[in-house]
N, C-alpha and C positions, 0 to 999 in steps of 0.2 A: 192442826197448828198448836204451836208450843207456847203459851204466854209466858210472860216475864216471871211469874210467880210459880210457874211449872204445871199450872193446869193444861188441859188440852181440849182444844174446841175445834170443829170442823171449819175448814176455812168457808168463808161468808162473802162472795163476791160483793154483794149490796152494802156491807158494812164498810168494805175498803173502798168503795165507789162513793160512798157517804162523806169518807173521812176528806179523801181528794177531794170532792166537790167542795167541802167545806172550807179547805184551805185555799182552792181556787176561786172561792166568793168575790164576786165583783172585780175579778180579774180578766184579760184578754184570753182566755182558755175555754176553748169550745169543748161541749159537751163529747163531740167525736174525740177529740185530743185526749180526753180524760178516758175514754172507752179503749182507744187504742193502747194507751199507757195500761189499763188493766188487764187490756188482751196479752202484752207484753211480759207483765209480770206472772199472769198465768201460765204462759209458755215456760218462761224461766224456772218457776216452781217445778213443772212436768220436768224439763229438760235437768234438774238438780239431780234426779233418780232418788231423792229422799222420799220417805214415806210421810214423814213429817216436818215442818219446816219450822224453825222458831221464829217467832214474831217479830224478833230483833232482827233478822235477817231480811225478812219481808218490808220492814219498816227500813233498813236501810236503802233496800230497792225502791222502794217508792220515793226516797229523799234523793237519790241519784237522778232518777227520772224526772222529778220535778225541779230539780236543779238545772237540767237544760231547757225547760220549757219555760219556767217562771219563776225568778228567783224571790219575788215576795210570797208566791204560794209554798214555796221551800221552807222558807223561813217562818210561816205559819204551821206547816206540817211538822218541823223539827221542833217547835215549841212546844208543841202538845206531846209530840212522841217522846221526845227527849226530858219532859216535864222540867223545864228549867225553873228553879229553885228561886231565882233571883235576877235582877236586870243585869247582874255581872256576867251572869251565864249566857243570856241573851246577846249581851254586847259582844262576847267573846265569840259567840257564833256568826254574827254579823261582821267582824273583822277577819274571820277566815273566808267568809264568802266573799269579801271585797279583795282579799288576796289572790283569789281564783280568779 
């Protein structure tokens, strides 16, 4: 995994599960749904053929999956992943979500 700052670290499934579970907290998303989401992402990483996956790519894949599962979880994950600086950035993301 290649982090935003260029550091490299091994892929940590549990870290990814924890992040997705946090985004899905108190939402109608089952643990089984989250596990299947993570399974799909692992397959996607393997099928990419890349030795190292940028964390940016993984984050985008997670957001795509969450967008289809639960839009509130999607916005929660996006707010942390994209490090919104202020309410304007957050509102911009919400407006894009509403357009879709």
